[in-house]
Backbone bond lengths (Angstrom), bond angles and torsions (degrees), N, CA, C in turn:
res aa  C-N    CA-C-N  psi(-1)  N-CA   C-N-CA  omega(-1)  CA-C   N-CA-C  phi
1 M - - - 1.444 - - 1.477 108.60 -
2 K 1.325 121.70 133.11 1.460 125.22 -177.12 1.516 112.40 -73.98
3 H 1.299 119.59 143.74 1.490 124.87 -175.41 1.559 106.40 -57.91
4 A 1.255 123.29 -44.66 1.541 128.25 178.20 1.541 107.93 -54.87
5 T 1.267 115.99 -44.10 1.486 115.22 178.82 1.369 116.95 -64.20
6 I 1.389 116.82 -42.93 1.472 124.86 176.13 1.549 111.33 -59.59
7 V 1.354 119.33 -45.84 1.378 127.39 178.55 1.533 107.61 -58.95
8 T 1.366 119.68 -46.46 1.497 124.84 178.99 1.507 106.39 -59.54
9 R 1.293 120.91 -46.29 1.475 125.27 178.77 1.539 112.58 -59.11
10 F 1.405 114.31 -40.09 1.462 120.01 -178.83 1.541 107.71 -67.87
11 E 1.333 112.34 -45.36 1.622 115.02 177.80 1.550 112.35 -56.78
12 Q 1.339 110.52 -48.15 1.477 114.13 178.77 1.512 112.12 -60.34
13 Y 1.365 120.12 -40.60 1.457 124.79 175.33 1.421 112.96 -56.26
14 L 1.366 117.87 -44.16 1.444 125.22 178.16 1.522 114.48 -66.78
15 R 1.399 112.80 -42.85 1.534 115.62 174.17 1.409 114.88 -58.32
16 E 1.383 118.24 -43.29 1.436 123.03 177.22 1.572 114.42 -56.83
17 R 1.250 109.89 -19.96 1.623 114.15 -177.53 1.512 107.96 -111.91
18 K 1.332 115.69 13.32 1.463 122.54 178.67 1.538 111.84 56.50
19 L 1.333 114.11 45.46 1.423 122.49 175.58 1.561 107.97 -121.50
20 K 1.331 113.59 158.59 1.460 120.05 -179.56 1.510 113.18 -105.55
21 L 1.293 115.69 152.36 1.490 122.04 171.77 1.438 107.63 -80.81
22 T 1.277 122.66 85.82 1.494 124.43 -178.88 1.607 106.47 -75.72
23 A 1.284 116.56 167.79 1.417 121.61 174.01 1.481 112.96 -64.30
24 Q 1.426 114.34 -35.37 1.451 114.89 175.37 1.562 115.91 -67.75
25 R 1.286 116.71 -39.42 1.490 123.00 175.18 1.504 110.05 -60.21
26 L 1.421 109.97 -43.23 1.504 113.02 -175.69 1.515 111.30 -67.21
27 R 1.327 116.87 -33.55 1.503 122.16 176.62 1.516 112.05 -63.38
28 V 1.363 114.00 -45.13 1.471 120.40 -179.98 1.542 109.86 -61.87
29 F 1.300 113.75 -45.28 1.411 120.50 -177.64 1.497 111.68 -67.12
30 G 1.374 115.08 -42.29 1.463 116.24 178.45 1.469 115.83 -67.99
31 R 1.308 117.00 -36.61 1.514 119.30 178.49 1.521 111.79 -71.17
32 A 1.370 117.59 -34.67 1.491 122.02 175.80 1.456 110.95 -60.97
33 F 1.385 115.69 -38.92 1.453 117.93 -178.78 1.543 115.60 -89.57
34 A 1.332 114.38 -0.27 1.435 121.70 -178.53 1.535 109.91 -83.99
35 T 1.282 119.88 -20.03 1.368 129.31 -172.65 1.485 110.85 -104.08
36 H 1.328 119.52 150.47 1.488 125.88 172.18 1.556 112.69 -113.61
37 E 1.423 112.23 11.06 1.416 116.53 177.35 1.437 114.20 -106.71
38 H 1.257 119.76 166.48 1.520 122.40 175.89 1.662 103.91 -79.77
39 F 1.296 114.40 145.39 1.434 123.49 -175.82 1.444 114.97 -143.37
40 T 1.342 117.53 149.65 1.357 123.32 172.01 1.494 113.47 -84.71
41 A 1.295 120.09 162.56 1.532 118.96 169.62 1.502 109.91 -61.99
42 E 1.367 121.87 -38.95 1.375 119.54 174.67 1.527 118.77 -64.36
43 T 1.269 112.98 -33.62 1.478 118.91 176.51 1.504 112.97 -66.97
44 L 1.414 113.89 -39.12 1.452 122.21 177.82 1.595 104.46 -67.21
45 Y 1.218 117.75 -45.19 1.473 118.83 -179.51 1.507 113.84 -57.85
46 E 1.414 113.23 -43.87 1.458 118.17 176.02 1.468 112.96 -62.82
47 W 1.370 118.02 -47.43 1.469 118.28 174.63 1.510 112.96 -53.64
48 L 1.245 118.01 -40.52 1.480 117.47 177.91 1.451 117.52 -66.00
49 R 1.326 114.39 -37.55 1.495 122.76 179.17 1.549 110.17 -63.70
50 E 1.294 114.75 -36.22 1.499 124.60 -176.58 1.592 113.29 -77.03
51 E 1.338 115.68 -19.54 1.492 121.95 -175.45 1.485 110.23 -103.27
52 D 1.242 119.43 159.05 1.462 126.43 -177.79 1.471 106.83 -79.54
53 G 1.332 120.22 142.11 1.504 122.94 172.92 1.493 106.48 150.79
54 A 1.270 112.00 -171.98 1.472 124.05 179.31 1.602 107.20 -58.21
55 A 1.401 116.06 134.50 1.487 118.49 176.13 1.570 107.93 -63.46
56 V 1.259 106.99 140.20 1.539 117.40 177.84 1.500 111.41 -128.14
57 S 1.264 116.23 126.16 1.515 121.12 -179.69 1.384 114.57 -78.71
58 R 1.329 124.98 157.18 1.391 127.28 176.55 1.507 107.54 -56.86
59 A 1.306 118.79 -48.72 1.525 122.07 -178.64 1.520 108.46 -55.52
60 T 1.344 118.73 -45.15 1.396 120.36 179.12 1.533 113.16 -56.79
61 V 1.360 115.53 -42.79 1.440 120.06 172.89 1.526 117.67 -52.66
62 Y 1.359 110.56 -48.38 1.446 119.53 -179.37 1.625 111.05 -64.91
63 R 1.308 113.44 -45.39 1.367 119.20 -174.50 1.635 109.20 -70.95
64 T 1.217 115.34 -37.53 1.510 119.47 176.14 1.504 110.06 -65.47
65 L 1.309 115.23 -45.51 1.495 119.82 -178.98 1.593 108.45 -59.33
66 D 1.291 115.15 -42.80 1.478 121.87 174.51 1.568 112.91 -54.43
67 L 1.394 112.00 -48.97 1.436 114.24 178.99 1.513 111.23 -66.40
68 L 1.299 119.44 -40.68 1.551 121.86 178.38 1.541 108.33 -63.22
69 E 1.248 118.65 -35.67 1.486 118.50 -179.65 1.536 112.00 -70.20
70 R 1.382 112.81 -46.07 1.519 117.07 -178.98 1.501 108.63 -65.28
71 G 1.290 116.24 -31.15 1.594 117.04 176.34 1.428 116.58 -80.80
72 G 1.372 119.02 -3.00 1.475 120.11 -178.05 1.428 120.37 79.43
73 F 1.397 113.48 19.06 1.437 119.97 -174.12 1.601 106.02 -92.85
74 V 1.353 116.97 -32.12 1.472 118.74 177.47 1.618 104.34 -133.92
75 E 1.281 114.88 157.34 1.378 119.15 172.69 1.548 108.63 -122.04
76 S 1.419 115.30 150.00 1.415 117.81 176.87 1.464 109.96 -106.49
77 L 1.392 116.42 155.60 1.428 120.88 179.59 1.475 105.06 -131.88
78 D 1.353 118.03 125.61 1.451 123.30 173.44 1.537 105.18 -83.63
79 T 1.307 116.33 113.61 1.399 121.05 -176.19 1.467 112.45 -81.78
80 G 1.266 117.96 -5.66 1.425 119.08 179.50 1.500 112.32 82.66
81 Q 1.276 117.05 3.00 1.417 122.27 175.73 1.569 119.30 -113.48
82 G 1.368 108.42 31.48 1.568 111.42 175.90 1.497 112.03 89.74
83 G 1.310 124.98 13.01 1.457 117.14 173.57 1.532 108.00 -170.84
84 L 1.399 111.29 172.91 1.407 117.81 -174.01 1.510 108.13 -105.43
85 V 1.307 119.24 145.56 1.552 125.23 168.96 1.460 103.76 -116.71
86 Y 1.353 111.86 150.89 1.439 122.59 -174.72 1.606 106.92 -117.35
87 E 1.384 112.30 160.95 1.374 120.99 168.48 1.481 108.01 -157.78
88 H 1.397 114.12 145.91 1.477 113.99 173.69 1.502 112.56 -79.44
89 V 1.308 119.48 148.28 1.454 121.18 -165.36 1.531 106.86 -127.72
90 L 1.275 123.34 -18.10 1.433 119.15 -175.47 1.521 108.95 -67.32
91 G 1.410 113.56 134.41 1.427 113.79 -178.46 1.494 115.81 80.72
92 H 1.324 114.74 6.02 1.469 116.06 178.63 1.631 105.60 -120.53
93 R 1.322 108.47 151.25 1.489 115.11 177.49 1.563 107.89 -75.83
94 H 1.293 114.23 144.76 1.503 121.56 -179.97 1.522 106.09 -56.08
95 H 1.359 113.65 143.32 1.449 115.31 168.72 1.469 110.43 -155.73
96 D 1.329 118.31 169.55 1.544 122.34 -175.00 1.553 102.79 -112.53
97 H 1.352 112.12 179.95 1.454 118.46 -173.37 1.516 111.52 -135.35
98 M 1.408 115.45 142.75 1.408 122.79 168.43 1.587 105.51 -110.65
99 V 1.380 113.82 126.55 1.464 117.28 -175.92 1.573 107.40 -115.41
100 C 1.350 113.04 125.51 1.485 117.31 178.54 1.482 109.24 -78.74
101 V 1.271 117.17 122.96 1.500 122.73 -177.79 1.556 110.46 -77.16
102 E 1.347 120.73 -8.70 1.348 126.18 177.44 1.531 115.38 -87.50
103 C 1.368 108.54 -59.10 1.543 114.34 -176.14 1.539 112.51 -107.40
104 G 1.394 124.37 -7.42 1.419 125.23 179.76 1.459 111.56 88.46
105 R 1.341 123.47 -5.36 1.499 125.44 -173.35 1.609 105.33 -56.87
106 I 1.205 114.32 141.15 1.467 120.88 176.75 1.562 109.29 -119.48
107 Q 1.321 110.43 123.34 1.500 117.57 179.52 1.457 108.12 -115.40
108 E 1.372 116.10 126.80 1.459 120.14 176.78 1.538 110.61 -87.84
109 F 1.405 114.92 151.63 1.316 120.30 178.07 1.613 108.99 -155.70
110 H 1.322 111.45 157.79 1.474 119.41 173.63 1.539 108.34 -135.55
111 E 1.273 113.76 129.77 1.471 117.58 178.65 1.526 108.31 -136.30
112 D 1.400 110.71 108.67 1.420 119.89 178.78 1.493 114.74 -50.14
113 R 1.340 119.34 -39.31 1.482 122.50 -179.16 1.469 110.84 -62.11
114 I 1.279 119.62 -42.31 1.526 124.18 177.61 1.514 111.03 -64.71
115 E 1.310 116.94 -41.04 1.439 119.28 176.12 1.464 112.46 -62.69
116 R 1.307 119.98 -46.30 1.476 125.52 177.41 1.520 108.84 -57.91
117 L 1.282 119.70 -50.14 1.523 124.12 -176.92 1.587 110.31 -58.52
118 Q 1.422 114.68 -37.87 1.419 120.56 -177.67 1.646 108.84 -68.28
119 E 1.372 111.20 -45.11 1.460 118.27 176.11 1.512 112.05 -59.56
120 Q 1.281 118.09 -44.93 1.446 122.11 -179.40 1.572 110.50 -65.09
121 A 1.309 118.17 -42.01 1.444 122.41 -180.00 1.602 109.97 -60.32
122 A 1.414 109.76 -44.48 1.456 115.03 -178.89 1.584 109.90 -67.15
123 E 1.354 113.51 -48.03 1.447 113.53 -177.56 1.468 114.63 -63.12
124 S 1.325 119.95 -32.78 1.470 122.17 175.65 1.438 115.71 -65.82
125 R 1.340 115.94 -18.07 1.495 121.11 179.25 1.508 110.80 -110.47
126 G 1.323 117.42 10.80 1.473 120.14 177.52 1.608 111.87 69.41
127 F 1.191 117.05 27.02 1.443 123.36 -176.46 1.479 108.43 -102.20
128 L 1.308 115.25 129.92 1.412 122.63 173.86 1.521 115.46 -96.27
129 I 1.312 121.25 115.87 1.451 125.77 -171.90 1.570 104.86 -80.97
130 T 1.262 111.90 128.70 1.582 117.84 169.37 1.606 113.46 -107.25
131 G 1.317 112.67 -8.11 1.451 117.81 179.24 1.557 107.04 160.37
132 H 1.340 109.74 161.43 1.538 114.30 179.14 1.517 109.03 -152.05
133 V 1.325 113.63 159.24 1.413 121.33 170.92 1.562 110.66 -123.69
134 H 1.306 114.88 122.35 1.401 119.08 -175.51 1.590 106.92 -121.51
135 R 1.364 117.24 114.16 1.431 123.97 -175.78 1.540 105.96 -125.87
136 L 1.317 114.47 126.93 1.510 122.97 173.40 1.450 105.32 -104.28
137 N 1.445 120.49 125.89 1.303 125.15 174.28 1.590 109.37 -97.18
138 G 1.299 119.42 140.92 1.418 119.56 -178.65 1.503 113.37 178.06
139 I 1.277 118.57 -163.86 1.407 118.75 -179.47 1.544 110.13 -118.32
140 C 1.300 115.48 128.07 1.465 122.36 -172.41 1.550 112.00 -69.99
141 R 1.253 117.06 162.50 1.510 125.56 178.55 1.510 107.59 -49.10
142 L 1.359 116.92 -49.57 1.413 120.94 -170.45 1.585 109.87 -63.66
143 C 1.298 112.68 -45.68 1.469 117.09 179.53 1.583 113.44 -69.62
144 V 1.339 117.42 -34.54 1.478 119.38 172.40 1.526 110.70 -59.30
145 G 1.257 112.68 -45.16 1.557 120.12 175.82 1.531 112.36 -61.76
146 R 1.300 118.84 -28.43 1.457 121.53 175.02 1.520 114.75 -81.51
147 L 1.357 115.54 -41.21 1.526 121.25 -179.27 1.487 113.79 -79.67
148 R 1.256 121.23 -34.38 1.499 123.68 -170.85 1.613 105.90 -62.39
149 P 1.330 119.57 -52.35 1.455 118.99 -171.39 1.559 108.18 -65.43
150 K 1.340 122.15 -25.65 1.405 119.35 178.06 1.523 112.00 -87.93
151 G 1.360 117.21 5.72 1.445 115.16 178.74 1.507 116.28 74.85
152 E 1.310 118.17 17.48 1.474 127.37 -174.49 1.530 116.88 -98.60
153 L 1.375 109.02 -17.80 1.531 110.15 -165.57 1.520 108.26 -71.51
154 E 1.340 123.64 -40.68 1.519 124.09 -177.67 1.544 109.16 -61.04
155 Q 1.295 117.83 -45.54 1.435 120.93 177.43 1.498 112.58 -62.15
156 R 1.238 118.53 -42.15 1.505 118.58 176.13 1.567 115.20 -60.01
157 L 1.393 107.96 -46.36 1.462 114.67 177.58 1.497 114.29 -60.80
158 T 1.376 118.58 -38.44 1.390 121.08 175.85 1.487 112.95 -62.77
159 I 1.364 118.52 -44.76 1.427 122.02 177.75 1.509 111.19 -63.21
160 L 1.352 116.18 -50.28 1.484 117.45 -176.44 1.395 114.59 -65.30
161 R 1.381 120.49 -25.31 1.509 123.13 -178.58 1.564 107.42 -91.13
162 G 1.306 117.43 7.94 1.534 117.67 168.83 1.550 108.50 96.36
163 G 1.312 118.65 8.89 1.491 122.10 179.91 1.480 112.05 -72.98
164 G 1.314 116.10 -18.55 1.499 116.61 174.41 1.621 105.79 84.32
165 G 1.348 107.60 167.77 1.497 114.08 179.62 1.496 106.96 -106.03
166 P 1.351 112.92 -149.49 1.436 116.78 178.97 1.545 114.82 -72.36
167 E 1.300 114.14 150.95 1.431 114.49 -178.57 1.495 114.77 -60.70
168 P 1.292 120.33 145.21 1.562 120.53 -178.68 1.522 104.10 -70.74
169 S 1.354 111.85 143.22 1.460 121.28 177.69 1.539 109.13 -70.88
170 R 1.336 116.97 139.37 1.401 119.55 171.84 1.488 111.42 -109.57
171 S 1.429 114.04 126.20 1.402 116.40 -176.15 1.458 108.12 -103.86
């Protein structure tokens, strides 16, 4: 989908809500669509502060991201590490995410078999899917490679899978 088409849709979305496409909203929108990586609201705010253009407050970044998400222009992903990351989604094929609980790396994937199973599960229950979020938490290849030689991988997996750590000492 062309950038101009997405901007026009955003303008229409704002007009329907009796809101204006201000220079600040346009900067937030433009920067969010200029990247192909996942980003936090704080990262987006920092990018905008470092670039030339109309000043944009932190609050405007958060409010505009909320508008973009409600309008289906961006999606947020709870990484399970205490914050949300965003990505623009218009013009992109649906995908799911694998999030490394060690380093925070996010890997996108699409698996037709998983999509079909979800559709079958919903259909068998008379449920109409309007969207979904699928996030796998685990340890990425790089972190496995770092933890395994140090003998720390099995211990981390036990803890992460709910096996707990050492018994607390009793004094």
